[in-house]
C-alpha positions in Angstrom: 40.1 35.1 -47.7 37.8 33.1 -45.5 35.7 30.2 -46.6 32.5 30.0 -44.5 30.1 27.1 -44.5 27.5 28.1 -41.9 24.9 30.9 -41.7 25.8 31.5 -38.0 29.5 32.1 -38.8 28.7 34.4 -41.7 26.4 36.5 -39.6 29.0 36.9 -36.9 31.5 38.0 -39.5 29.0 40.5 -41.0 28.7 42.2 -37.6 32.4 43.1 -37.7 32.6 44.9 -41.2 31.3 47.9 -43.0 29.8 48.0 -46.5 29.5 44.6 -48.3 29.0 43.8 -52.0 27.7 40.4 -52.9 28.0 38.0 -55.9 25.8 34.9 -55.8 27.0 32.0 -57.9 26.6 28.3 -58.4 30.3 27.8 -58.7 32.3 26.3 -61.6 33.6 29.8 -62.0 34.9 31.4 -65.3 36.0 34.8 -66.5 32.4 36.0 -66.6 32.1 35.4 -62.8 35.4 37.3 -62.3 34.0 40.3 -64.0 31.1 40.3 -61.6 33.5 40.0 -58.7 35.7 42.8 -60.0 32.6 45.0 -60.3 31.5 44.1 -56.8 34.9 45.0 -55.3 34.4 48.5 -56.8 31.1 49.0 -55.0 31.9 48.3 -51.3 34.7 47.9 -48.8 34.1 44.1 -48.5 33.0 41.4 -50.9 31.2 38.1 -50.4 30.8 35.4 -53.1 28.4 32.6 -52.5 28.8 29.2 -54.1 25.8 27.0 -53.9 24.1 24.8 -56.5 20.4 25.5 -55.9 18.2 22.5 -56.5 15.1 24.6 -56.5 15.9 26.3 -59.8 16.5 23.0 -61.8 13.5 21.5 -63.5 12.8 17.8 -64.1 15.4 16.3 -66.5 17.8 19.3 -66.1 21.4 19.0 -65.2 21.4 19.4 -61.4 23.2 16.1 -60.7 25.9 16.7 -63.4 26.4 20.4 -62.6 30.1 20.7 -61.6 30.8 21.1 -57.9 34.3 22.7 -57.9 34.8 24.6 -54.7 38.5 24.0 -54.4 39.3 25.2 -57.9 36.8 28.0 -57.6 38.5 29.3 -54.5 41.9 29.1 -56.2 40.6 31.1 -59.2 39.2 33.8 -56.9 42.4 33.9 -55.0 44.4 34.2 -58.2 42.2 37.1 -59.2 42.8 39.2 -56.1 40.6 37.3 -53.7 37.5 38.4 -51.8 36.8 38.7 -48.1 34.5 35.7 -47.8 33.4 32.7 -49.9 30.1 31.5 -48.5 29.7 27.8 -49.4 26.9 26.2 -47.5 25.8 22.7 -48.0 22.2 21.9 -48.9 21.2 21.1 -45.3 22.5 24.4 -44.1 20.4 26.4 -46.6 17.4 24.0 -46.7 17.3 22.4 -43.2 13.7 21.2 -43.6 14.6 19.6 -47.0 11.4 21.1 -48.5 11.3 24.9 -48.7 7.7 25.5 -47.6 7.8 29.3 -48.1 8.8 30.3 -51.6 9.0 33.6 -53.5 6.7 33.5 -56.6 7.6 36.1 -59.3 4.9 37.7 -61.5 3.6 36.2 -64.8 6.4 37.6 -66.9 8.6 34.9 -65.3 6.5 32.2 -67.0 7.5 33.5 -70.4 10.8 33.2 -72.3 13.0 30.9 -70.3 10.2 30.4 -67.7 8.0 28.8 -70.4 10.6 26.1 -70.9 11.7 25.8 -67.3 8.6 25.7 -65.1 9.4 26.9 -61.5 12.9 28.0 -62.4 12.5 31.7 -61.5 10.6 30.8 -58.3 13.6 28.8 -57.3 15.9 31.6 -58.2 13.9 34.3 -56.4 13.6 32.1 -53.3 17.3 31.3 -53.0 18.4 34.8 -53.7 16.0 36.1 -51.1 17.5 33.7 -48.6 21.0 34.7 -49.5 20.1 38.4 -49.3 18.8 37.8 -45.8 21.8 35.9 -44.8 24.6 38.1 -46.2 22.9 41.4 -45.6 24.9 43.1 -48.3 24.5 46.7 -49.4 25.0 45.9 -53.1 24.6 42.8 -55.3 26.0 42.3 -58.8 24.2 40.2 -61.4 25.2 39.6 -65.0 23.1 40.7 -68.0 23.6 37.4 -69.7 20.7 36.1 -67.6 18.6 39.1 -68.6 15.3 37.7 -67.4 16.8 36.6 -64.1 18.2 40.1 -63.7 14.7 41.6 -64.3 13.1 39.2 -61.9 15.6 40.1 -59.1 15.3 43.8 -59.8 11.5 43.6 -59.6 11.6 41.5 -56.5 13.9 43.9 -54.7 11.7 46.8 -55.6 8.4 45.2 -54.7 9.5 43.6 -51.4 11.5 46.7 -50.3 14.7 44.8 -49.9 17.4 47.2 -48.7 20.0 46.3 -51.4 21.1 48.0 -54.6 21.3 45.7 -57.7 24.2 46.4 -60.1 23.8 44.9 -63.6 27.1 43.8 -65.2 27.7 43.5 -68.9 28.0 40.0 -70.4 31.5 38.5 -70.5 32.3 37.1 -73.9 35.0 34.9 -75.5 36.9 36.5 -78.4 34.5 34.9 -80.9 31.5 36.5 -79.2 30.2 33.4 -77.3 28.7 34.5 -73.9 30.7 33.0 -71.1 28.8 30.3 -69.2 29.5 27.3 -67.1 27.5 25.2 -69.5 30.0 25.9 -72.3 32.1 23.2 -70.8 29.5 20.7 -71.9 30.1 21.5 -75.6 32.3 19.3 -77.8 34.7 20.8 -80.3 32.3 21.1 -83.2 29.5 22.4 -81.0 31.8 25.0 -79.5 32.7 26.2 -83.0 29.1 26.6 -83.9 27.9 28.2 -80.6 29.0 31.8 -81.5 26.2 31.7 -84.1 23.9 32.9 -81.4 25.8 36.2 -80.9 26.1 36.5 -84.7 22.3 36.5 -85.0 21.8 38.9 -82.1 24.2 41.3 -83.7 22.6 40.9 -87.1 19.1 41.5 -85.7 20.3 44.6 -83.7 21.8 46.1 -86.9 18.6 45.5 -88.8 16.5 47.2 -86.1 18.9 50.2 -85.9 18.5 50.6 -89.7 14.7 50.8 -89.3 13.4 47.2 -89.4 10.4 46.8 -87.1 9.1 43.4 -88.3 10.5 41.5 -85.3 8.7 38.3 -86.2 10.5 38.2 -89.6 13.9 38.7 -88.0 13.1 35.9 -85.5 12.0 33.5 -88.3 15.2 34.1 -90.2 17.3 33.3 -87.1 15.3 30.2 -86.2 15.5 28.9 -89.8 19.3 29.4 -90.0 19.9 27.7 -86.6 17.8 24.7 -87.5 19.5 24.3 -90.8 22.8 24.3 -89.0 21.8 21.4 -86.8 20.7 23.1 -83.6 18.3 20.6 -82.0 15.8 23.1 -80.7 15.3 26.8 -80.7 13.3 27.6 -77.6 12.7 31.3 -78.6 14.0 34.3 -80.5 12.2 37.3 -79.1 12.5 41.1 -79.2 11.1 42.6 -76.0 10.8 45.9 -74.2 14.0 46.0 -72.1 12.3 47.5 -69.1 9.1 45.4 -68.9 10.1 42.3 -71.0 6.8 42.6 -72.7 6.7 42.0 -76.5 8.3 45.1 -78.2 6.1 47.7 -79.8 7.3 49.6 -82.9 7.4 52.8 -80.7 9.7 51.3 -78.0 13.1 52.8 -77.8 14.9 50.5 -75.4 14.8 46.9 -76.6 16.4 43.6 -75.8 16.7 40.7 -78.2 16.8 37.3 -76.4 17.7 33.9 -77.7 17.6 30.4 -76.1 18.6 27.4 -78.2 20.0 23.9 -77.7 23.0 22.5 -79.5 23.5 18.9 -78.6 22.3 18.5 -75.1 23.4 21.9 -74.0 21.0 24.9 -73.7 22.6 28.3 -74.4 21.0 31.7 -73.7 22.2 35.1 -74.8 20.8 38.6 -75.4 21.7 42.0 -76.7 20.3 45.4 -75.9 19.2 47.9 -78.6 18.9 51.6 -77.8 17.1 53.6 -80.5 
């Protein structure tokens, strides 16, 4: 397993191999990342994992500075789980040599809803860095988790609209035994917060069951969830939304493929999760 820090070295390596599957990450790896890596290894002869904390996708007051940089332990975790061909771990000057990224990829208006409404510029930062990484790695396949459902939709739309020659493979959300979606930010939770955090998945499951039984008043379901979370001490509930899973537009009563999305803060930690509903 090679750890490569420069674009030039990665491109030289890329010339020597066949098909490549790619998993972009910001490091601080957990079991959810491992599921992405395992999925990628099934898609191509060679696998690249990038580890880069992307400043562009953090908003003002967000946790860029405290986001863990754990390359050594990340590499050890990957090695212990079977390894990959390459870990691409550039520093910020390597990926953004001009400090300011003058040319950026701006997603459509849907990226300004849901998480985008609370994190202005976030998806522009995501789309920009992913485009750069796609151009650098030149992979045939890239794997993205469904936990960041809106991010997945943005990347899928970007690849289609810009004719990027890469296939996007969605990977199901990894979960702890109590249902909590695996996330690097779970490490910020104290013991009582961690015990409360699975409440999000409980409500997603409850809403899904109600819809499958015929409930179509999505606003009513959302209000019930928001009320319960606030009573239990969640500081803010950014949104509880039922959307069309393909377009991410508000769900109509006739839609058959839905996704329920929740973003809420417990303590200082913002958690997101979702669940799909196929009628």
